[in-house]
ROVO-355938 format. One record per residue: x, y, z of N, C-alpha, C, CB in turn; residue in three letters. Coordinates in Angstrom, 3 decimals. Glycine has a CB too. Layout:
N
n_X_n_Y_n_Z_ca_X_ca_Y_ca_Z_c_X_c_Y_c_Z_cb_X_cb_Y_cb_Z_aa
X_Y_Z_X_Y_Z_X_Y_Z_X_Y_Z_ALA;
...
This chain:
74
n_X_n_Y_n_Z_ca_X_ca_Y_ca_Z_c_X_c_Y_c_Z_cb_X_cb_Y_cb_Z_aa
117.157_59.912_100.742_117.277_59.401_102.089_117.774_60.523_102.990_118.226_58.176_102.140_MET;
117.053_60.780_104.070_117.479_61.835_104.985_118.351_61.248_106.084_116.261_62.559_105.592_SER;
119.207_62.085_106.614_120.052_61.657_107.714_119.712_62.473_108.944_121.547_61.796_107.357_THR;
119.965_61.908_110.090_119.709_62.607_111.347_120.677_63.773_111.476_119.842_61.645_112.560_ALA;
120.218_64.888_112.007_121.121_66.025_112.185_122.187_65.710_113.211_120.345_67.270_112.605_PRO;
123.364_66.282_113.005_124.445_66.112_113.972_124.191_67.069_115.130_125.849_66.371_113.317_ASP;
123.937_66.518_116.298_123.609_67.351_117.448_124.767_67.457_118.433_122.389_66.802_118.151_VAL;
125.967_67.096_118.013_127.108_67.102_118.920_127.320_68.475_119.536_128.366_66.661_118.189_THR;
127.258_69.541_118.734_127.461_70.879_119.279_126.372_71.222_120.286_127.488_71.918_118.156_ASP;
125.143_70.831_120.003_124.052_71.087_120.940_124.254_70.323_122.234_122.711_70.713_120.318_GLU;
124.816_69.133_122.173_124.994_68.305_123.354_126.058_68.853_124.295_125.351_66.906_122.945_LEU;
126.906_69.724_123.796_127.969_70.284_124.615_127.475_71.426_125.486_129.101_70.761_123.740_MET;
126.270_71.906_125.268_125.763_73.049_126.016_124.802_72.599_127.098_125.077_74.040_125.084_THR;
124.711_73.348_128.153_123.877_72.984_129.291_122.379_73.101_129.051_124.241_73.825_130.442_GLU;
121.872_74.006_128.201_120.423_74.126_128.072_119.700_72.850_127.652_120.116_75.185_127.098_PRO;
120.407_71.857_127.145_119.753_70.639_126.700_119.220_69.824_127.881_120.718_69.800_125.876_ILE;
119.693_70.086_129.084_119.142_69.431_130.267_119.815_68.135_130.673_117.727_69.167_130.047_GLY;
121.103_68.139_130.814_121.813_66.949_131.282_121.409_66.645_132.718_123.347_67.141_131.177_TRP;
121.226_65.357_133.033_120.868_64.924_134.383_121.968_64.019_134.910_119.490_64.193_134.399_ARG;
122.410_64.288_136.138_123.463_63.480_136.753_122.877_62.248_137.417_124.249_64.304_137.776_LYS;
123.672_61.212_137.445_123.294_59.985_138.130_123.082_60.256_139.612_124.362_58.901_137.929_SER;
122.102_59.605_140.191_121.863_59.757_141.629_122.941_59.066_142.450_120.492_59.200_142.001_SER;
123.792_58.276_141.823_124.873_57.591_142.519_126.208_58.310_142.371_124.997_56.179_142.009_PHE;
126.174_59.574_141.976_127.398_60.350_141.812_128.128_60.475_143.136_127.089_61.737_141.244_SER;
129.436_60.447_143.049_130.240_60.608_144.260_130.223_62.039_144.746_131.669_60.165_144.013_GLY;
130.732_62.260_145.921_130.801_63.602_146.493_131.941_64.387_145.889_130.958_63.535_148.004_GLY;
132.339_65.411_146.552_133.462_66.213_146.095_133.071_67.165_144.992_134.572_65.328_145.626_GLY;
133.903_67.226_143.969_133.690_68.213_142.906_132.597_67.811_141.923_134.974_68.435_142.154_ASP;
132.007_66.656_142.083_130.890_66.240_141.234_131.272_65.774_139.851_129.944_67.347_141.104_GLY;
132.555_65.505_139.621_132.999_65.088_138.294_133.241_63.589_138.199_134.257_65.823_137.921_ASN;
132.575_62.816_139.019_132.740_61.368_138.988_131.406_60.704_138.690_133.315_60.851_140.320_GLU;
130.768_61.120_137.617_129.448_60.563_137.354_129.137_60.551_135.865_128.385_61.350_138.101_CYS;
128.066_59.867_135.574_127.532_59.811_134.223_126.347_60.754_134.156_127.125_58.357_133.824_VAL;
126.219_61.455_133.044_125.083_62.340_132.822_124.319_61.832_131.609_125.542_63.822_132.620_GLU;
123.021_62.039_131.612_122.181_61.582_130.504_121.198_62.680_130.127_121.426_60.278_130.879_ALA;
120.756_62.637_128.874_119.718_63.540_128.400_118.907_62.842_127.322_120.326_64.859_127.864_THR;
117.672_63.229_127.204_116.829_62.682_126.155_117.022_63.436_124.852_115.368_62.722_126.572_GLY;
116.912_62.732_123.774_116.994_63.301_122.427_115.769_62.842_121.649_118.321_62.872_121.699_LEU;
115.424_63.529_120.593_114.330_63.020_119.757_114.670_61.613_119.254_114.061_63.978_118.557_PRO;
113.924_60.628_119.694_114.143_59.255_119.259_115.272_58.531_119.952_114.395_59.240_117.826_GLY;
115.864_59.124_120.988_116.978_58.444_121.628_117.420_59.099_122.912_118.125_58.373_120.697_GLY;
118.666_58.832_123.271_119.256_59.372_124.485_120.740_59.588_124.242_119.018_58.429_125.699_ALA;
121.344_60.400_125.097_122.780_60.641_125.028_123.358_60.521_126.421_123.093_62.032_124.416_ALA;
124.577_60.015_126.495_125.297_59.838_127.753_126.658_60.496_127.638_125.440_58.334_128.113_LEU;
127.147_61.011_128.762_128.501_61.546_128.798_129.034_61.402_130.212_128.539_63.032_128.334_ARG;
130.341_61.454_130.339_130.981_61.420_131.644_131.291_62.860_132.044_132.280_60.535_131.627_GLU;
131.044_63.202_133.302_131.211_64.580_133.751_132.608_65.121_133.515_130.882_64.682_135.203_SER;
133.636_64.297_133.715_134.995_64.807_133.545_135.461_64.798_132.099_135.945_64.002_134.377_ASP;
134.628_64.326_131.170_134.939_64.370_129.737_133.665_64.688_128.958_135.558_63.018_129.254_ALA;
133.074_65.879_129.183_131.781_66.186_128.570_131.798_66.276_127.052_131.277_67.462_129.113_PRO;
132.976_66.349_126.470_133.049_66.412_125.008_132.831_65.042_124.365_134.399_66.976_124.574_GLU;
132.954_63.977_125.141_132.752_62.619_124.635_131.303_62.207_124.894_133.747_61.612_125.306_ALA;
130.485_62.275_123.862_129.060_61.997_123.981_128.729_60.713_123.230_128.218_63.180_123.442_VAL;
127.992_59.830_123.887_127.535_58.590_123.267_126.033_58.722_123.046_127.880_57.330_124.154_VAL;
125.600_58.549_121.800_124.169_58.590_121.489_123.662_57.182_121.252_123.891_59.482_120.255_ARG;
122.436_56.920_121.673_121.860_55.589_121.526_120.349_55.695_121.348_122.203_54.706_122.747_THR;
119.742_54.587_121.007_118.283_54.560_120.867_117.633_54.499_122.248_117.833_53.352_119.999_SER;
116.363_54.842_122.311_115.638_54.753_123.583_115.577_53.311_124.069_114.215_55.321_123.437_ARG;
115.368_52.377_123.157_115.281_50.957_123.534_116.597_50.478_124.149_114.923_50.089_122.302_ALA;
117.717_50.845_123.555_119.015_50.431_124.080_119.284_51.081_125.439_120.134_50.788_123.088_ALA;
118.874_52.336_125.601_119.068_53.023_126.873_118.215_52.388_127.966_118.732_54.512_126.735_PHE;
116.974_52.063_127.642_116.097_51.383_128.616_116.683_50.029_129.017_114.672_51.192_128.029_ARG;
117.219_49.294_128.045_117.820_47.993_128.341_119.031_48.161_129.264_118.236_47.278_127.032_ALA;
119.855_49.169_129.020_121.005_49.439_129.884_120.541_49.756_131.307_121.845_50.607_129.320_LEU;
119.520_50.590_131.439_119.012_50.938_132.766_118.476_49.713_133.504_117.918_51.994_132.650_LEU;
117.784_48.825_132.782_117.278_47.598_133.423_118.427_46.749_133.961_116.436_46.773_132.425_ARG;
119.482_46.605_133.183_120.644_45.815_133.598_121.312_46.462_134.801_121.654_45.670_132.439_VAL;
121.479_47.778_134.767_122.126_48.469_135.887_121.295_48.381_137.164_122.371_49.933_135.531_LEU;
119.991_48.572_137.042_119.119_48.502_138.220_119.074_47.110_138.819_117.716_48.940_137.860_LYS;
119.220_46.092_137.983_119.225_44.712_138.469_120.606_44.272_138.915_118.716_43.776_137.394_ALA;
121.591_45.176_138.800_122.978_44.902_139.200_123.519_43.677_138.467_123.070_44.691_140.727_ASP;
123.238_43.596_137.164_123.688_42.457_136.362_124.821_42.817_135.414_122.534_41.896_135.574_ARG;
125.372_44.010_135.534_126.460_44.428_134.659_127.768_43.870_135.206_126.522_45.980_134.539_LEU;
128.382_42.970_134.445_129.645_42.380_134.909_130.703_42.497_133.861_129.461_40.925_135.289_THR;
């Protein structure tokens, strides 16, 4: 049985292509969520704590985006 490679170290570097939320606040830019695509999934992190990375499946990420866009997150 193979296991997925640990990409935590790769996720800490900028070349992976983190994208900031379009709803980020002004100022120093550290009040937002960043996301990036991964093979078979996605990763999220908070700008002011980039070492804390959450990995998820593409399906779960799409479901989260649908809920956020519909403003149904309570």
